[in-house]
FIKE-404196 format. One line per field, with one value per residue (C-alpha): residue number from 1; x, y negated, z negated. Coordinates in nm, 2 decimals. Each point is the difference from the previous one (the first is absolute). Example, Ala and Ser with C-alpha at 12.3 -4.5 7.8 and 13.67 -1.06 7.14 Angstrom:
<sites>
resi = [1|2];
X = [1.23|0.14];
Y = [0.45|-0.34];
Z = [-0.78|0.07];
</sites>
This chain:
<sites>
resi = [1|2|3|4|5|6|7|8|9|10|11|12|13|14|15|16|17|18|19|20|21|22|23|24|25|26|27|28|29|30|31|32|33|34|35|36|37|38|39|40|41|42|43|44|45|46|47|48|49|50|51|52|53|54|55|56|57|58|59|60|61|62|63|64|65|66|67|68|69|70|71|72|73|74|75|76|77|78|79|80|81|82|83|84|85|86|87|88|89|90|91|92|93|94|95|96|97|98|99|100|101|102|103|104|105|106|107|108|109|110|111|112|113|114|115|116|117|118|119|120|121|122|123|124|125|126|127|128|129|130|131|132|133|134|135|136|137|138|139|140|141|142|143|144|145|146|147|148|149|150|151|152|153|154|155|156|157|158|159|160|161|162|163|164|165|166|167|168|169|170|171|172|173|174|175|176|177|178|179|180|181|182|183|184|185|186|187|188|189|190|191|192|193|194|195|196|197|198|199|200|201|202|203|204|205|206|207|208|209|210|211|212|213|214|215|216|217|218|219|220|221|222|223|224|225|226|227|228|229|230|231|232|233|234|235|236|237|238|239|240|241|242|243|244|245|246|247|248|249|250|251|252|253|254|255|256|257|258|259|260|261|262|263|264|265|266|267|268];
X = [0.00|0.28|0.17|-0.32|-0.06|0.36|-0.05|-0.30|0.18|0.30|-0.20|-0.01|0.37|-0.06|-0.32|0.01|-0.29|0.08|-0.15|0.00|0.24|-0.28|-0.16|0.32|0.04|-0.36|0.09|0.30|0.30|0.26|0.01|0.36|-0.11|-0.27|0.25|0.30|-0.03|0.11|0.34|0.11|-0.02|0.27|-0.16|0.14|0.07|-0.30|-0.22|0.12|-0.07|-0.35|-0.09|0.14|-0.22|-0.31|0.07|0.04|-0.32|-0.19|0.13|-0.11|-0.34|-0.05|0.14|-0.35|-0.12|0.26|-0.25|-0.26|0.26|0.08|-0.37|-0.04|0.30|-0.16|-0.33|0.19|0.15|-0.35|-0.09|0.31|-0.05|-0.36|-0.04|-0.17|0.03|-0.26|-0.04|-0.26|0.23|0.29|-0.21|-0.11|0.36|0.12|-0.29|0.09|0.37|-0.06|-0.13|0.33|0.19|-0.16|0.12|0.35|0.03|-0.15|0.27|0.26|-0.11|-0.04|0.36|0.12|-0.18|0.16|0.34|-0.07|-0.07|0.34|0.17|0.11|-0.16|0.30|-0.01|-0.37|0.05|0.28|-0.22|-0.28|0.24|0.15|-0.35|-0.10|0.32|-0.05|-0.36|0.12|0.28|-0.23|-0.25|0.28|0.22|0.03|-0.09|0.17|0.29|-0.25|-0.19|0.32|0.10|-0.34|0.01|0.34|-0.13|-0.30|0.23|0.22|-0.31|-0.14|0.34|0.01|-0.35|0.07|-0.31|-0.12|-0.06|-0.37|0.03|0.20|-0.27|-0.28|0.18|0.07|-0.38|-0.07|0.25|-0.17|-0.35|0.13|0.17|-0.32|-0.20|0.26|-0.02|-0.37|0.08|0.35|-0.13|-0.22|0.28|0.22|-0.27|-0.02|0.38|0.01|-0.29|0.16|0.33|-0.17|-0.15|0.33|0.19|-0.25|0.05|-0.26|-0.11|-0.38|-0.08|-0.36|0.10|0.24|-0.27|-0.24|0.26|0.07|-0.36|-0.06|0.26|-0.11|-0.14|0.33|0.19|-0.24|0.04|0.38|0.02|-0.25|0.20|0.31|-0.15|-0.14|0.33|0.17|-0.26|0.04|0.38|0.02|-0.22|0.21|0.27|0.02|-0.01|0.38|0.05|-0.22|0.21|0.32|-0.14|-0.08|0.36|0.13|-0.24|0.13|0.35|-0.10|-0.18|0.32|0.21|-0.26|0.00|0.38|-0.01|-0.25|0.21|0.31|-0.20|0.14|-0.16|-0.20];
Y = [0.00|-0.24|0.06|-0.06|-0.33|-0.10|0.08|-0.22|-0.29|0.06|-0.07|-0.37|-0.01|0.18|-0.19|-0.24|-0.20|-0.36|-0.14|-0.37|-0.13|-0.12|0.34|0.16|-0.23|0.07|0.36|0.10|-0.20|-0.03|-0.31|-0.05|-0.05|-0.24|-0.23|0.05|-0.35|-0.15|0.16|-0.26|-0.28|-0.11|0.15|-0.03|0.30|-0.08|-0.03|0.33|0.17|-0.16|0.11|0.35|0.01|-0.10|0.28|0.25|-0.10|0.01|0.35|0.11|-0.15|0.17|0.34|0.07|0.05|0.28|0.28|-0.16|-0.01|0.37|0.08|-0.19|0.19|0.33|-0.11|-0.12|0.35|0.14|-0.25|0.06|0.38|-0.02|0.13|-0.32|-0.36|-0.10|-0.38|0.00|0.17|-0.22|-0.31|0.13|0.07|-0.35|-0.17|0.18|-0.09|-0.36|-0.07|0.09|-0.15|-0.34|0.00|0.12|-0.29|-0.25|0.10|-0.05|-0.34|-0.13|0.11|-0.18|-0.31|0.02|0.04|-0.30|-0.21|0.10|-0.19|-0.36|-0.26|0.02|0.38|0.00|-0.24|0.21|0.31|-0.16|-0.11|0.34|0.16|-0.24|0.06|0.38|-0.03|-0.22|0.24|0.29|-0.17|-0.08|0.31|0.24|0.34|0.20|0.09|0.12|0.20|0.16|0.09|0.16|0.18|0.14|0.12|0.17|0.17|0.14|0.12|0.17|0.17|0.13|0.14|0.13|-0.15|0.13|-0.24|0.05|-0.10|-0.30|-0.12|0.07|-0.21|-0.28|-0.02|-0.01|-0.29|-0.19|0.04|-0.10|-0.31|-0.11|0.04|-0.19|-0.29|-0.04|-0.09|-0.16|-0.36|0.06|0.17|-0.31|-0.23|0.21|-0.01|-0.38|-0.06|0.23|-0.18|-0.33|0.14|0.15|-0.32|-0.23|-0.18|0.23|0.34|0.02|0.37|-0.04|-0.16|0.29|0.26|-0.19|0.00|0.36|0.09|-0.21|0.21|0.33|0.10|-0.07|0.20|0.29|-0.02|-0.01|0.29|0.21|-0.05|0.10|0.31|0.11|-0.05|0.21|0.27|0.01|0.00|0.25|0.24|-0.02|0.19|0.37|0.17|0.05|-0.37|-0.11|0.20|-0.14|-0.35|0.06|0.11|-0.31|-0.21|0.15|-0.08|-0.36|-0.04|0.11|-0.25|-0.28|0.10|-0.03|-0.33|-0.14|0.12|-0.18|-0.32|-0.29|-0.31|-0.24];
Z = [0.00|-0.09|0.33|0.18|-0.17|0.07|0.36|0.02|-0.16|0.22|0.31|-0.11|0.09|0.32|0.08|0.30|-0.14|-0.08|-0.32|-0.07|-0.27|-0.22|0.01|-0.09|-0.30|-0.08|-0.02|-0.23|0.11|-0.27|-0.22|0.09|0.36|-0.11|-0.17|0.23|0.16|-0.34|0.05|0.25|-0.27|-0.23|-0.31|-0.35|-0.21|-0.21|0.31|0.13|-0.33|-0.03|0.35|-0.07|-0.31|0.21|0.25|-0.28|-0.17|0.33|0.08|-0.35|0.05|0.34|-0.12|-0.15|0.36|0.07|-0.08|0.23|0.28|-0.05|0.01|0.32|0.16|-0.10|0.16|0.31|0.02|0.03|0.26|0.21|-0.01|0.14|0.35|0.12|-0.11|-0.27|0.02|-0.28|-0.24|0.10|-0.06|-0.34|-0.11|0.11|-0.18|-0.32|0.04|0.08|-0.36|-0.16|0.29|-0.07|-0.36|0.10|0.25|-0.24|-0.26|0.27|0.12|-0.36|-0.06|0.31|-0.11|-0.34|0.16|0.22|-0.31|-0.15|0.28|-0.01|0.23|0.22|0.02|0.07|0.29|0.13|-0.03|0.19|0.27|0.02|0.03|0.27|0.20|-0.03|0.13|0.29|0.09|-0.02|0.24|0.25|-0.04|0.29|-0.16|0.27|-0.24|-0.27|0.26|0.13|-0.36|-0.07|0.33|-0.09|-0.33|0.16|0.24|-0.28|-0.18|0.31|0.05|-0.36|0.03|0.35|0.15|0.33|0.29|-0.05|-0.37|0.09|0.25|-0.25|-0.26|0.25|0.08|-0.38|-0.03|0.28|-0.15|-0.35|0.13|0.18|-0.33|-0.19|0.24|-0.09|-0.36|0.04|-0.01|-0.30|-0.19|0.07|-0.13|-0.32|-0.05|0.05|-0.24|-0.26|0.02|-0.06|-0.32|-0.12|0.07|-0.17|-0.34|-0.16|0.12|0.06|-0.06|0.10|0.33|0.07|-0.08|0.23|0.28|-0.05|0.01|0.31|0.19|-0.13|0.34|0.16|-0.26|0.06|0.37|-0.02|-0.26|0.20|0.32|-0.19|-0.15|0.34|0.17|-0.27|0.04|0.38|-0.01|-0.28|0.18|0.32|-0.20|-0.03|-0.35|0.02|0.09|-0.29|-0.25|0.15|-0.03|-0.37|-0.06|0.16|-0.21|-0.32|0.09|0.09|-0.33|-0.19|0.19|-0.07|-0.37|-0.01|0.17|-0.25|-0.29|0.14|0.07|-0.20|-0.13|0.22];
</sites>
């Protein structure tokens, strides 16, 4: 059972579906990733320690949802092993998970806001400028290099799993369909991220406004997550039983490497 669940989760690494950054953060992205942008500032030792304490407390607060995540993964295992896609069950699972996801994300954004208030006026101005520059560069950047890197990673994965030409073509079609679905929600996800940033970088965090914002984008979150889950299902079921087990083994090794990396991670 453990190997089956690992294989299901592993398909996320193999999946060619594209999920918006805001949706990824809404899921279970690490708190270090959430606050990484503060690393570029000239923080004092005390500021670094205070931000580190904030991250630690947020991780502790969100750890209570670990059991729910495990339950969701077990339920996902059942969904993925079904002979046909069950959109009703998938929607039900996502709705159940979104309740805890909202609290997890709320804890994260409150932590980011608290970290922002730890900065001096000059550091806050520098951070705002840095964020604006990052958005501008992202809007203008030619993503060819990123696509080439992802294409190379997919090729290596296909080689390791020894995919047939038919499997490669099937996955290519899934990728195209997933990309088309993502384009339908891209603008709304960007609007959500911009509005959330405005709340985080304000003088006082308005929790009610954030909850209202989150609720107003619930349909977008649902659409993005459902598309992601369907793509995982389709790609996972392109694989043979032997390939699924091999993928599970690769995932276990990857988890160990990530664990070691986290343990070696230093201060902010």
